[in-house]
C-alpha positions in Angstrom: 0.0 0.0 0.0 2.8 2.4 0.8 4.2 2.3 -2.8 0.8 2.6 -4.3 0.0 5.6 -2.1 3.3 7.2 -3.0 2.7 6.9 -6.7 -1.0 8.0 -6.5 0.0 11.1 -4.5 2.8 11.8 -7.0 0.2 11.6 -9.8 -1.9 14.1 -7.9 1.0 16.5 -7.6 1.9 16.1 -11.2 -1.7 16.7 -12.3 -1.9 19.8 -10.2 1.4 21.2 -11.7 0.2 20.5 -15.2 -3.2 22.2 -14.5 -1.3 25.3 -13.3 0.8 25.8 -16.4 -1.3 24.5 -19.3 -3.8 26.3 -21.5 -4.2 23.3 -23.8 -7.7 21.9 -23.3 -6.7 18.3 -24.2 -3.8 18.4 -21.8 -6.0 19.9 -19.1 -8.6 17.2 -19.6 -6.0 14.5 -19.4 -4.6 15.9 -16.2 -8.0 16.2 -14.7 -8.8 12.6 -15.7 -5.5 11.4 -14.1 -6.3 13.4 -11.0 -9.7 11.6 -10.7 -7.9 8.3 -11.2 -5.4 9.1 -8.5 -8.1 10.0 -6.0 -9.9 6.7 -6.9 -6.7 4.7 -6.2 -6.1 6.5 -2.9 -9.7 5.8 -1.9 -9.3 2.2 -2.8 -6.1 1.9 -0.7 -7.8 3.4 2.3 -10.8 1.1 1.8 -8.4 -1.9 1.8 -6.9 -0.5 5.0 -10.4 -0.1 6.6 -9.9 3.6 6.9 -13.4 4.3 5.6 -13.7 8.0 6.2 -10.6 8.7 4.1 -11.7 6.1 1.5 -15.0 7.8 1.1 -13.5 11.3 1.1 -11.2 10.3 -1.8 -13.8 8.4 -3.7 -16.1 11.4 -3.5 -13.2 13.7 -4.7 -12.7 11.4 -7.7 -16.5 11.4 -8.4 -16.6 15.3 -8.3 -13.7 15.6 -10.8 -15.1 12.9 -13.1 -18.6 14.6 -13.1 -17.0 17.9 -13.9 -15.2 16.6 -17.0 -18.0 14.2 -18.0 -15.9 11.0 -17.7 -18.8 8.5 -17.7 -16.6 5.4 -17.3 -14.9 7.1 -14.4 -18.2 8.2 -12.8 -19.4 4.6 -13.0 -16.2 3.5 -11.4 -16.5 6.1 -8.6 -20.0 5.0 -7.8 -18.7 1.4 -7.6 -15.8 2.4 -5.4 -18.2 4.3 -3.1 -20.4 1.3 -3.0 -17.4 -0.8 -2.0 -16.7 1.5 1.0 -20.3 1.3 2.2 -20.4 -2.4 1.6 -17.3 -2.9 3.7 -18.9 -0.8 6.5 -22.0 -3.0 6.4 -24.1 -0.1 5.2 -26.0 -2.1 2.6 -28.7 0.4 1.6 -26.0 3.0 0.6 -23.8 0.3 -1.0 -26.8 -0.9 -3.1 -27.7 2.7 -4.0 -24.2 3.3 -5.4 -23.9 0.0 -7.1 -27.2 0.6 -8.9 -26.0 4.1 -9.9 -22.9 2.6 -11.3 -24.9 -0.1 -13.1 -27.2 2.4 -14.7 -24.4 4.5 -16.1 -22.5 1.4 -17.2 -25.5 0.1 -19.1 -26.1 3.5 -20.7 -22.6 3.7 -22.1 -22.1 0.0 -22.8 -19.3 -0.4 -20.3 -19.5 -4.1 -19.9 -16.6 -4.5 -17.4 -18.2 -2.0 -15.1 -21.7 -3.5 -15.5 -20.3 -6.9 -14.5 -18.6 -5.4 -11.5 -21.8 -3.6 -10.5 -23.8 -6.9 -10.7 -21.1 -8.5 -8.6 -21.3 -5.8 -5.9 -25.1 -6.1 -5.9 -24.8 -9.8 -5.5 -22.4 -9.4 -2.6 -25.0 -7.2 -0.8 -27.8 -9.7 -1.3 -25.6 -12.6 -0.4 -24.6 -11.0 2.9 -28.3 -10.3 3.6 -29.1 -14.0 2.9 -31.3 -13.0 -0.1 -29.9 -15.9 -2.1 -32.2 -15.7 -5.1 -31.3 -12.1 -5.7 -27.6 -12.9 -5.1 -27.7 -15.7 -7.6 -29.5 -13.5 -10.1 -26.9 -10.8 -9.9 -23.9 -13.1 -9.8 -25.2 -15.0 -12.8 -25.7 -11.7 -14.7 -22.1 -10.8 -13.9 -20.9 -14.2 -15.0 -22.7 -13.9 -18.3 -21.1 -10.6 -19.2 -17.7 -11.8 -18.0 -18.0 -14.8 -20.3 -19.0 -12.6 -23.2 -15.9 -10.4 -22.8 -13.6 -13.3 -21.9 -12.6 -12.0 -18.5 -11.1 -15.1 -17.1 -10.4 -13.8 -13.6 -13.9 -12.3 -13.4 -15.4 -15.6 -14.6 -13.5 -17.5 -11.9 -14.6 -14.9 -9.3 -18.3 -15.3 -10.4 -18.2 -19.1 -10.2 -16.7 -18.8 -6.8 -19.4 -16.4 -5.6 -22.1 -18.6 -7.0 -20.5 -21.5 -5.2 -20.6 -19.5 -1.9 -24.3 -18.9 -2.3 -25.1 -22.6 -3.0 -22.9 -23.6 -0.1 -24.7 -21.2 2.2 -28.0 -22.8 1.1 -26.7 -26.3 1.8 -26.7 -27.2 -1.9 -23.3 -28.8 -1.8 -23.4 -30.5 -5.3 -24.0 -27.1 -7.0 -21.5 -25.4 -4.7 -18.8 -28.0 -5.6 -19.6 -27.7 -9.3 -19.1 -23.9 -9.2 -16.0 -24.1 -7.0 -14.5 -26.6 -9.4 -15.2 -24.4 -12.4 -13.5 -21.5 -10.6 -10.5 -23.6 -9.6 -10.1 -25.0 -13.2 -9.9 -21.4 -14.6 -7.5 -20.3 -11.9 -5.2 -23.2 -12.4 
């Protein structure tokens, strides 16, 4: 985390320096996009470290920049990142609200990787709430997209999540089938 934080903060400083000296609109837009990405990374690092106030602060900073420049993919990513912070805090209503916002934007712009991630986050919320039919529905939607875009890691993750749901329901044959599919891809 220390190295990632160092580089993300360096990117913020570099972006700020570029924004001070440039009048070129393309360069300015690129610097702002990089600034949003850096805040997103910093927010993600803090989320992994369970520093949720700082994680949320940085994810919201990323969102504000991305909204200002109209970076739809970035906006969807920010809502997903905010959803992750709330999810890790156990604030499922806020997590779901942000995952759904990310999903809506991702679907509007055809951002399949983001849509798959949103479905996965939604599935996580429902799984934790033991709403297994909704969890399976969302994990399966994520799996379908990940298969369509040949995201092998995502496919393995989806099979694993589906296996977790079946295992929680006591359906061990289907749990084993999905765990085995995940393992085969990972190997």
